[in-house]
Wavefront OBJ file of the C-alpha trace (Angstrom):
o trace
v 11.246 -3.193 4.389
v 8.816 -3.229 7.334
v 5.167 -5.021 5.759
v 2.229 -5.426 8.207
v -1.038 -6.776 6.625
v -4.444 -7.035 8.818
v -6.825 -9.539 8.736
v -9.871 -10.771 10.744
v -12.710 -7.828 10.385
v -15.869 -8.795 10.016
v -19.654 -7.503 10.748
v -20.916 -8.706 13.821
v -23.832 -8.187 16.519
v -23.131 -6.094 19.814
v -21.582 -8.850 22.323
v -20.001 -10.866 19.900
v -16.127 -11.280 19.393
v -13.506 -11.103 16.876
v -9.829 -11.532 16.536
v -7.665 -9.750 14.772
v -4.147 -10.077 13.362
v -1.453 -8.496 11.572
v 0.849 -9.998 10.059
v 4.244 -8.333 9.931
v 7.397 -8.670 8.482
v 10.832 -7.079 8.229
v 10.094 -5.694 11.768
v 13.698 -5.757 13.736
v 14.004 -3.559 16.858
v 17.656 -5.457 18.334
v 20.117 -2.678 17.692
v 18.044 -0.066 16.381
v 17.647 2.991 18.380
v 15.091 1.921 19.820
v 15.956 -1.877 20.877
v 12.695 -2.901 21.763
v 9.520 -4.146 20.723
v 6.832 -1.672 20.079
v 3.462 -2.678 18.276
v -0.056 -1.428 18.748
v -3.476 -1.198 17.582
v -5.427 1.671 16.843
v -8.528 2.389 15.297
v -10.250 5.010 13.000
v -14.006 5.867 12.152
v -14.807 8.552 9.317
v -14.800 12.064 10.426
v -12.930 10.910 13.822
v -8.796 11.041 14.171
v -6.990 7.473 14.722
v -6.734 6.092 18.000
v -4.977 4.136 20.101
v -6.920 1.162 21.359
v -4.152 -1.284 22.328
v -0.343 -1.204 22.424
v 2.418 -4.018 23.284
v 5.704 -3.612 24.733
v 6.813 -5.882 27.458
v 3.330 -5.272 28.911
v 0.135 -4.269 27.593
v -1.130 -0.662 27.420
v -5.044 -0.102 26.705
v -7.449 2.288 25.646
v -10.405 3.032 28.845
v -12.954 2.427 26.693
v -11.682 -1.462 25.596
v -9.947 -2.688 29.214
v -10.908 -5.893 30.121
v -12.663 -6.336 26.352
v -9.866 -6.600 24.091
v -6.804 -8.498 24.675
v -3.365 -7.707 22.931
v -0.952 -10.480 21.948
v 1.561 -11.881 19.756
v 2.727 -14.640 18.055
v 7.039 -14.471 17.234
v 6.893 -17.839 15.679
v 4.346 -16.600 13.173
v 5.495 -12.837 12.769
v 2.329 -12.213 14.167
v 0.281 -9.837 16.342
v -3.247 -9.914 17.264
v -6.549 -8.215 18.498
v -8.701 -10.141 20.270
v -12.027 -8.367 21.358
v -14.670 -9.621 23.095
v -18.063 -8.107 24.217
v -17.898 -5.540 21.273
v -20.341 -2.834 21.373
v -21.520 -0.746 17.957
v -19.264 1.967 19.588
v -16.357 -0.358 18.486
v -16.844 0.002 14.576
v -13.969 1.146 12.672
v -11.093 0.666 10.339
v -8.607 -1.167 12.621
v -4.720 -0.502 12.241
v -1.613 -2.226 13.292
v 1.670 -0.654 14.014
v 4.621 -1.194 15.249
v 8.427 0.764 15.615
v 7.733 3.198 18.556
v 10.313 4.449 21.534
v 8.458 1.763 23.562
v 9.216 3.529 27.226
v 7.009 6.907 25.423
v 3.787 4.641 25.781
v 3.064 4.808 29.624
v 4.388 8.734 29.210
v 2.236 9.843 26.745
v 0.096 6.945 25.535
v -1.077 4.996 22.423
v 0.110 7.690 20.145
v -0.108 8.109 16.059
v 3.102 10.056 15.756
v 5.090 7.576 18.419
v 4.709 4.872 15.380
v 6.863 4.352 11.864
v 4.899 1.600 10.243
v 1.528 1.106 9.370
v -0.970 -1.616 7.452
v -3.628 -0.895 5.040
v -6.607 -1.675 7.960
v -9.373 -4.459 8.236
v -13.179 -3.048 9.163
v -15.028 -3.685 11.659
v -18.621 -3.451 12.099
v -20.608 -4.289 15.055
v -24.640 -3.853 14.906
v -26.509 -3.335 18.321
l 1 2 3 4 5 6 7 8 9 10 11 12 13 14 15 16 17 18 19 20 21 22 23 24 25 26 27 28 29 30 31 32 33 34 35 36 37 38 39 40 41 42 43 44 45 46 47 48 49 50 51 52 53 54 55 56 57 58 59 60 61 62 63 64 65 66 67 68 69 70 71 72 73 74 75 76 77 78 79 80 81 82 83 84 85 86 87 88 89 90 91 92 93 94 95 96 97 98 99 100 101 102 103 104 105 106 107 108 109 110 111 112 113 114 115 116 117 118 119 120 121 122 123 124 125 126 127 128 129 130
C-alpha cells in the first residue's frame, strides 16, 4: 500500500522560502505498467481546482507561475520528495499535496494533471502574507 506524508508547510512573509517534504512508502514502479518514477506537487485554494506546480520523472517540469522560484527533487535513500520554494508570493498560498504513480510520458504531453496520479498525500498548508 502506498502512503505519502507531507510536511514543511508554514506561514511566511512574501519573499521568504519554505521546503516541503513528502515521505513516500510502498511506491514501486519497476515492473509495473508505468515502469518509471513519476511524482509531483499540487496546490489547491478554496474555490479553485487543484493545480500541478511541479513534476519529476527523468526530468523536472514546472508550472509557468513557479518557474525559476520552485525546485522539485528527490532523495531515494530517504524515500522523500521535496519542493524548495523561494521568493514566495501571496498567490502561492494554498494546501500543497504530493502525488506519485503516473505515466511519466504523459507529463510533457498534457501537463501536470491530477487525473494522471494514483496516490496522494493529505496535504500541508502554506500561507504567504504580503
